[in-house]
N, C-alpha and C positions, 0 to 999 in steps of 0.2 A: 668415486662418484657421490655426490651429496644425498643424504637421506632425504627423500620426497617429503617427509614430515617436517623436516627442518626447513625446506623451501617454502611449504605452505604457511608455516609459523612465521617466517620472515614477512612473507606476503601481508598476513593478517596483522602483524605488527606495523607494517609500512601504512596500510590502509586504514588500521584503527587510530592510529597515532599515538598508541601507547600499549604497554606491556598488558596492563589489565584490560584494555578494550579487546585486544588480541586474545587473552585468555578466556573471556567471557565468550567470545565468538567461537572458539575451539573448544570450549568446555574442558579447559585444563587450568592449572594454577599460572599466576604471574612468574612464579620461580620456574616453572617448566618451560614457558616462553623463554625466560632468558637464558636457560641452559641449552636450549635447542639453538638459539641464535649465536650463543658463544661456541657450540659445537661446530658451526659453519665457519666463524671466524678463525678459529682454530685449525680448521681443515685446510684453509686457503691462505690464513696468514695474512689477513687483511681486517681493517675495522669497518663493520657495515652500519653500525647505529652507534651515534654518539648520544648519552644520556646525561642529564642532570636531575636534580630532585624535582624541577619542574617541566622540563621540555625533553623532547626526543627529536632527533631528525637524523635522515640517512647521510652518510658521508657521501663524497663523490663518488667512490668506488661503489658503495652501497647502492647508490642509484642506478649505476649501470648493472650491477648484481641483480637489482630487482627486476630490470627488463628481461635479462637472461631466465630468471627464476619463472617469470610469469609465461616465458615461451615454452620452458621445459614442461610445465603444468598443463598448457595448452596441448602439447604434444602427446602427452600421457593421455590426456582426455580423448584426443582423436584416436589413438591406438585403442583405447577402451572400445570406443564407438564401432571400429572396424571389427575388432575381434570377439566382440558379443555374439555369442551363439544365437540368442534369441532376440531378433530386433525389435521385438513388443516389449521386453523387459526394461524397466529403467531402474538405475541404481545410483548411488552416490549422495551428495547432500547439495541442498539448495536452500539459499535464504532469499524469502520474499517479503517484502513490504507492501501494505495495502492500509487503505483507509478503514476506520473502524467500523462503520455500519455495514459497509459494502463486506468487509471481511467476516464480520459475526453472521449476517444474514446469508450470504451467498457463497463466499468462497471457503468457508470452514466446512461446509457440506462437500465441496469439490476436493478438498484436501483430505477429507475422510475417505473418499471414494478412492481416490489414487493410493493412500497407504494400504487399503485393502488389495488393490490390484497389484501394486508393486512394493511388497515388503522390504525389498532391498533400497528402496528409495527412502530419504529422510529430508523432510520439508520443514524448514523453520518458518512460521507465520508470524511476523511482526506488525501489529495493528496500531497505525498512528494517523492522525489528521494532518501532520506535517509532511513536508515532501523530503525525503531524506535524500542524501547525497549517496548514490550507488556506489561509485567507485571507492570514496573516502571512507564510507562506513560498510563496505565489502559485501554489498546485497547483489545477488545474481539477477534480480528481477523486482520490478515494482508495478503496481496497478495505480493508475492515476485516473482521477475524474476531472473534466473540464478541457479546455483547450491547451495544448502544450506549447510553451517556448520553444523557440529553435535552438536546437543542441546537438551534439555528435551521438546522442544516445539513438539506439534502434527502438522505433514504436510501432506497434499494430493495434489497430482499433478491435476491441472484443465486444463491445456493447454500448448500450445507451442507460443513462441514469434519470429516471423520470420522478419528477416531484408532484405532490399532491397537498391541497388544503384540507384540513380537517380539525374538528374538534368533539368534545365529549356531548353526549346527550343532555348532561346536566347543564353544561355552558349554553347549549343551543335553547334550553329551556327557559334561560334567564335573560338571553339576549336575543335580538332580532337575527333570523338565519340571512347572510348576506345573499342576494340574489345577483348582484354586480359586483366586480372587483372593486367599484369604488365605494361599496358599502362597508367594506374593511374599515375605513377610516372611523366609522360609527361605533365599532367594536372594540374588543380588547385582543390584541394579538401577543404571542409570546415570540419574541424576536430570536432568529436563528442567527448566532454570531458567524457562522460559516458562510453565510450569504454576504456578498459585497456589492452595494450597501446592505446592511442588516436592516434597515427601514424603508426598502424599496423593494416590493415584491414584483417580480416580472410576470406577465400574461401575454397571450397571443390571441389576436382576435380572429374571427371565423375566416377572414379576408387574409389572415397571415401577417397582420402588422403588429409588432412588438411594442408594448407599452409597459410602464410600471406605475404602482400605486404606492403611495407613502402610508405607512402604517405606524401604529404606535402601541406601547404595552409598557409595563413596569417591570416585566421580567426578561432577562436576556440570557441566553444559554449558548454554550459552543459545543454541546455533546447532544448527538442524537437521541440516546436512551433517556437523557435527562428531559429533553424537550417532549419526548412521548409521554413520560411520565406526569410532566406538569400539565399537558392536555388531558390525559386521564383522569387527573385531579380537578379538572374543570377550570383551569387557569386561563384558558383563552383559546384562539385558533393559532394552528401551527402551519408552517411552510416547509415540508420535509420530504425526504425521498420516500417513494412508494413503498420500498423495501422494509422501510423501518415500521410502517403501521399497516401493512396490507392485511395481516390478520386481525387486528383490532377492528379493522373496516368491516370485514367478512363477519366477524363475531358481534358488531353492533357495539363494542365498547367506544368506538370513535365514529364520527359521522362524516362523510366526505361534503365539503361544501364547494361550491362554483364548479361543479363537474362538467359543465358545458364549456369552461373555458379552457384552453391550452396552457399548460405551466411550463416551466423550466425543463429542458431536456439537455442533459450534459453527455459529451462522449466519454467512453471509458477506454483507456489505453493501457497495454501491458508494454513496459519498456525494459530495455537491458542494454548493458554498455556495448559500445561497438568494439568487437574483437575478432581477430583474425579467424578463429575457431569457436563457434557457439556449440555447447554440448547439445546432443539430440533431446536431452532432458526439458531443457527451457522450452523448446519448440513444442514438445508434447503436453508440457504443462500449460504453455498458452492455449493450446488447442482445447485442453479440457476445461480450462476456464471460460472461454469462448463459448463452448457448449453448454457449461453451467449457467452461463448468464442468459443464453438463448431460451433455456429450459425455465 
């Protein structure tokens, strides 16, 4: 019977696209990845992966072997779920991808609580504002903000992402405080490159009608923390997630403007690949994230 570590290494190498990527994912050396896959090839007398100096691809046999390997790992996960004496305990490893600001402000505390309650559980939290390919990059779970495109992924809504307009007292002391969204055209805004389009800020009337206001500014930033820092320095008004600036507004370092106007609200989803068997820890972590976002 093949060594389970060797099977997991083959899966990592196939999904990561390289021995180096698999090594980083598994926390071992590329040489060890090669040795484990070579052990599988020697055990079964077949070539599983063809490599050149630049590329790597599964052989035809390797592709069929990979399907069986995934099935074996799934079966093992299922056996572990059934045999676990404590249904409340979670163990194993899980790779999670999430947007940067949401991860820093809301998900990191959830992960800290999970680590305290479940010391046998290992969670790798990768923060990036790009949408990762869960299957190709070997992620078990991802948190996405915004409407989802149709796909084979399994999705569950876990919260809502609210936005706010704010600026520093220094800026508001130099420029007129906007009383209506249209007044933003007269001021200086810091454009958020994560909004599309960057220079059209969305609002909703009290009657529920959506509209946008064209804004302008000579600073454009694609990172939430940098937007916050620029606003604190008095560079202009920002349109950002509430999570990013809530403490600054409470403490008076930033001042909310246009508070009477509804801003953008986006759905937050947890998504994971469609599999025959989904480990219980994935559902439990999604539950924990949903509770953390509600709190």
